[in-house]
C-alpha positions, 0 to 999 in steps of 0.5 A: 190802454183805452178801448179806442187807442189800439195800434193800427189793425189791432183789435180793441181790448174790450168789445163795445158796440159802435151803435151804443157808443155813438148814441145818447139814450134816455134813462128810465126808472124801474117799475116801483108801483102797481100799474094798469095799461092796455098793452104791456110790452116786455123788451125795449129793442126794435120789436118792443119800441116799434110795436109801442110806436104803432100802438100809441099811434092807434090810441092805446095806453102802452107800458114798455118794460126791460130787464136792463136798459133800452136798446142794450140787447140784440138791437144794440149789437146788430150790423143793421142791414135792412133787406129782404135778402136773407142769405139762402132762404127763398129756395128753402121757403119754396120747398117748405112753404110753397110759392105763395108762402115764399112770396109772402115772406119777401113781401113782408120784409119789403114792406118793412123796409118801406115802413122804415124808409117812410118813417125816417122821411116823415119824421126827418130822422138823422140816422145815416139811412141810405139805399144800398144794393144787397149782394149774396155771393158764392165763394166756392164751387159747392156754394155756387150750386146752392146759389144757382138753386137760390137764383132759380127760386128768385126767378120763380118768385119773380123777385127784382134781382140780377145775376152777376158773374163777378163783384167789384170787391176782391171777394173770390166770388164765383157768382152773385145775386144782387137785390137792388134798392135795399138799405142800411142805417144807424139803428139806435138813432132811428129807434131813439126817435121812435122811443121819444115819440112813444114817451111824448104820447103817453107811453111809459118805459121802465128799465131794470125790471124783470117780469115773471112767468106765468101770467094770470088770467083774470075773470074780466079777460085781462092779464095779471103779471108780476115783476121780480120785485113784486109789483103787478101789471094788469093789462089787456094784452102782453107782448113778449119782445124780449128776444127769448120769450119771457112767458112760455105758456107751454109753447116749449119755445126753449126746445123750438129755438136754438141760439147762435153767436156772431161777431163784428169788427168796424174798421177804417179801410185803406182802400175806398169802399165801393158801396153795397152790402155783401154776404156770402152763402157759405161758412164761415159766414162773412158780411160787409157794409159801410157806416159813418164814424166821426166823419169817416167811412168805416166798414163793418165786417160780420160773421163767424157764427157758431152755436152759443157755448160751442166755441172755446176761443171766441177771440179768434172769431174777431181775429178772423174778421179782421184778417178778412177785412185786411184781405179785401180792403186793407185795415188802417185801424179797428175802433170797435168790435162787438158780438151778438146773439140771435135765435133761430127757429126750426124752419128758419121763419120767425115765430110771430103771433099769439104765444099759443092757441089758448093764450090769445092775448099774449103775443111773441116775436122771436127767431129772426136768425140775424135778420132782425131789422125787417123781421122786427118791423114785420112783427110790430105790424102783425102784433098791432093788427092782432091786438086791434083785431085787424086782418093781416095777410102774414098771420098764417105764415109766421104763426108760432103754432104752425107745424111743417114736418120737414124740416122742422121736426128733423131739426127739432130732434137734432137740436134736442139730441144735441142738448142731451149730449151737452147736458151729459158731457158737461157733467162728466167733463174732467177739470184739472185747473184750480182757482190759484192757477188763473192769471189776471184776465183769465177765466176757466172751469176749475175745481174748488173745494172738490167741486166744479166751479166757474172762475174768473180773475179780473185785471186787478187780480180779484177772483170771482167764483160761480156755480157753473150749473145753468139756472134754466135747465141744469146744463153746464155753462162754458167760458166765453173768452172774448166776451168774458161771460159764461155761456150755456150750450144747451139753450143759449143762456148767458151770464156775466163773470159775476153770474148775472143773467145777460141772455135768457131763457134763464131768469135767475143768476148763477149762484156766487160761491164767494160773498166778495171776490177773493184777492189774488194771493202773492 
């Protein structure tokens, strides 16, 4: 059965991003020689491409490098809502950053939305851009109390929103906040245009090129970086736009971020979709937005978030979203399903700015907590201004060097205690399965030659065995059924079933325990 001929209401056999499948992207060669440039950007997602777009416009020479293909990371697997309504955020911001900080956060994201809209209009980009109202709703009495606190924050900050007692969709809403005139789009159609502009105006892209940490400081103030293949890049500025920072610089980012996976299904609804973008304020998380696919309206249901490596049966996340879609609008068919991984900071505000106080020409943008469309655009403008030595009023709010004792320190302690628990529990977990127990399409931790191993038997019966010790800091990876990957519950590294790195912070593959996959014995 092909991925897109599933019976009515059934999930596609394999995950695949609708955005990726409906976008023809240019291909670029790996870095094959030493280069010099004004700015090196590591990561060709929305942060990297938007930053390159702005810097090329400013007359700088820019090289963008990606460990895989352009737009094949988190950006290619988003739900692509462009909004300053980031779930329950403004009450938190008021408490921890004050009124000025909370208002700056809103204005930064609204300006990002405006930039995207203006760029699409100026460049005449065909990317399904549409203004939509954004709705944050409560579906329980407990969540209603939190939503009322959020509404109080909206009023204190004078945000242009309204309170609603009900919604037109059958979402069991007990109350909602609507933020008008937000937007949605096809993110890859938008970013393909920006990437083409960069390439046409002197910027260069290199795919399948991984950079090493650390960066070397040269006497003339420039940086020298090396790729895994041994080629060097000399630059005046380096930008880590690679989701997880590819350079740590003693910033301890792996301890200040945690990773979450979330899921999406695109379905053709039985009932007409009334418009708008919706997200609840409770758990499990649920969101809705519409899109166009082959001349028809599809609805993207997103949510089911959990910490990476913390869900033993991830296919149930997709099933829950399909059931949600059925309950709200009815489901004719589900052409696509996909998942993504997001990083979250300890205080829910992204880290954007200089990597550390003593590495002032290395910049980072990370921790967008699922709100990457506006946060990435904020990042690109802030990093551009830092590189050009221009004042930016958002620098202090987003600086990675900030320290807020509450809640950041409590979350830091909790997160790293969780990491320690995962490290220990993974080492002592009892394993009973053997490789020969697996049927085609099944993966699991098994006992191989008396030791723990990760095993996956593909649909043709070939067996792949890998070491289950994460190459980042030694935690034990867990099998992700829905994505057919090995996920680390400590810091979020992910590997495919052959052991190759999918997501950092790990940079080295899991060791293969077979030189060639082993055929299933009859």
